[in-house]
C-alpha positions as CSV (number, residue, x, y, z in Angstrom):
1,M,70.5,60.9,-6.8
2,F,66.7,60.0,-7.1
3,Y,64.2,62.6,-5.9
4,V,60.4,62.1,-5.2
5,L,58.3,64.8,-7.0
6,M,54.8,65.0,-5.6
7,G,52.4,67.4,-7.4
8,E,49.0,68.1,-5.7
9,D,46.3,68.9,-8.0
10,A,44.4,72.3,-7.6
11,P,40.6,71.9,-7.2
12,G,38.7,71.5,-10.6
13,S,42.0,71.0,-12.5
14,L,40.9,67.8,-14.3
15,P,40.2,69.4,-17.6
16,K,43.7,71.2,-17.5
17,R,45.1,67.7,-16.6
18,L,43.7,65.9,-19.5
19,A,44.6,68.8,-22.0
20,A,48.3,68.8,-20.7
21,R,48.7,65.1,-20.3
22,P,50.3,64.1,-23.9
23,D,53.0,66.8,-23.2
24,H,53.5,65.7,-19.6
25,L,53.7,62.1,-20.8
26,H,56.3,63.1,-23.5
27,R,58.6,64.7,-20.7
28,L,58.2,61.3,-18.6
29,Q,59.2,59.3,-21.6
30,L,62.3,61.4,-22.0
31,L,63.4,60.6,-18.4
32,Q,62.6,56.7,-19.3
33,D,64.6,57.0,-22.4
34,E,67.6,58.4,-20.6
35,G,67.2,55.6,-17.8
36,R,66.4,58.2,-15.2
37,L,62.7,57.4,-14.4
38,L,62.2,55.0,-11.4
39,L,58.3,55.4,-11.5
40,A,55.7,57.7,-12.2
41,G,51.8,57.9,-12.0
42,P,48.7,59.8,-11.0
43,M,46.9,59.4,-7.5
44,P,43.1,58.8,-8.2
45,A,41.1,61.2,-5.9
46,I,38.9,58.1,-5.0
47,D,39.7,54.6,-4.6
48,A,39.6,53.3,-8.0
49,V,41.9,52.7,-11.0
50,D,39.7,55.0,-13.2
51,P,38.3,57.8,-11.0
52,G,36.1,59.3,-13.7
53,E,34.9,62.8,-13.0
54,A,36.6,62.5,-9.5
55,G,39.8,63.0,-11.0
56,F,43.0,62.9,-9.2
57,S,44.6,64.4,-6.2
58,G,48.1,64.7,-7.6
59,S,51.0,62.9,-9.2
60,L,54.1,61.0,-7.9
61,I,57.3,60.9,-9.9
62,V,60.5,59.3,-8.7
63,A,63.5,60.1,-11.0
64,E,67.1,60.6,-11.0
65,F,68.5,64.2,-11.2
66,D,71.9,65.8,-10.8
67,S,70.8,68.0,-7.7
68,L,67.6,69.1,-5.9
69,D,67.8,72.3,-7.9
70,D,67.8,70.3,-11.2
71,A,64.7,68.3,-10.0
72,R,62.8,71.6,-9.0
73,E,63.9,73.1,-12.5
74,W,62.1,70.0,-14.2
75,A,59.1,70.2,-12.1
76,D,58.7,73.9,-12.7
77,E,58.8,73.3,-16.5
78,D,56.6,70.5,-16.6
79,P,53.2,71.1,-18.4
80,Y,51.1,70.3,-15.3
81,T,52.8,73.0,-13.5
82,V,52.8,75.3,-16.4
83,Q,49.1,74.9,-17.0
84,G,47.9,75.0,-13.5
85,V,47.2,71.4,-12.8
86,F,49.6,71.3,-9.7
87,E,48.7,73.6,-6.9
88,R,51.8,72.5,-5.0
89,I,54.9,70.4,-5.6
90,T,56.9,68.9,-2.9
91,I,60.3,67.5,-3.8
92,K,62.6,65.5,-1.7
93,P,65.9,63.4,-2.0
94,F,65.1,59.6,-2.3
95,R,67.3,56.7,-1.6
96,K,66.3,53.5,-3.3
97,V,66.7,50.4,-1.1
98,F,64.4,47.7,-2.3
99,P,64.2,46.1,-4.6
100,P,68.2,46.2,-5.0
């Protein structure tokens, strides 16, 4: 089943985000290689593709996991969580309807 993982950035966490990004992207690539990643990306803190020093308000990942517990475990081990980028993570089941 797919799950939505929405991480909300802690205030002032942009330097931590930039430092942890390569390891975070590596884990996303592994999901992609396994055919389990539907989409992933950051949410700019301002209405701009490149928010510069404004940074990001969080990130959204939609990926396939065997269970909610597995999705939580994956999120708990992500570098953005471990390095303190995310202040909070919300995980919910997701049913893809469109596009078919």
